N, C-alpha and C positions, 0 to 999 in steps of 0.2 A: 187721828189726826197724822199725817205722813211729815217725812220731814221739810218738805216746801212751803207749806201751811204752818207748822212749829217757828220756821224760821220769821213768815210773815206775823206772827203772834209776837215773836221777840220783840221783833221790830215795832210793832204799834202797843207794847206796853213798854218798851223804854222810852219813846213819843210821847204817850202819852204822862208818864212819872217825871221825863224833864217839866213839859209844861207844868204839871200839877205843882211839882216843887220849887221848881230853880225857876219860875216864869209864871208864877200866879194872877199875873195881872192877866195874860189871854185865859181865852175862849177853853177850857176843858176839852180835852178830844173823846174823853169817854168815861162815862159814870162812872163812881166805885164799885159797884156792883159788877160791870162788864167786866172790868180791870181785874177785880176777884175773881171771876167765872173763867176770862182767858190763862191767870195763874194756876187754877186748879186744873184746868185742862192740860196746861203745858207741863204740870207734875206726874198727873197721872199717865203722860202720853211717855214719859221716859226719854225724850228726845231733849239733849242740850242743844242749846245753841251753837249754829254750826258757822254762823259769821262773825269773823274775829275780833273786827271791835266793839262787837254785843257780848263777847264771851265773860266777862264780869259778872255776868246773870247767873245765879246760881242755884240748885234745890232751896237751899235756904233763901231764900231771897222771896221762891213761888209760894213758898210755902208760908213767909209770912204774909205774901200779897203787898211786897212795899219794896219798893227799892228806895226809900227815903236817904237810906244811906251814903248813895251815891252823890259825890257832889259836881258842880255843871264842869268842872272838868275835865270828870270820869266819859261824859258822854262824845262820841266823836262828832266833829265839827259836821258830817252831811246829815248826822240824825237830828241835830240842834236844828236844821236849814229846814229837813222836811217835819218837824212836830211842829215849827214854829207856819209850816203850810197849813200843815192840817189843819190848826188849830184857827185859821185866818176862814178857812173856808166850811166850819163847822154852824151850819145856819140855827141847829137848835138841838139846845142841851138837854 
């Protein structure tokens, strides 16, 4: 995994977590299994997120496979909008 792919995956798990934990009435973006796989892959890659707004995600979160501890106001507004848009585009879960 390269740095650009790592940042894309950080964005994806942040969006998925926001929907799963903070907007449970919306359609999940990815399955729990895919979320766990991405977390494991990011942890193994050794890349920290270089997107400043998502720098709150750390190795402990990836190892736990959860971003549950983060409240809605932790997520930047652009990420929330992105997550809601992705959720609305999911056709099959």
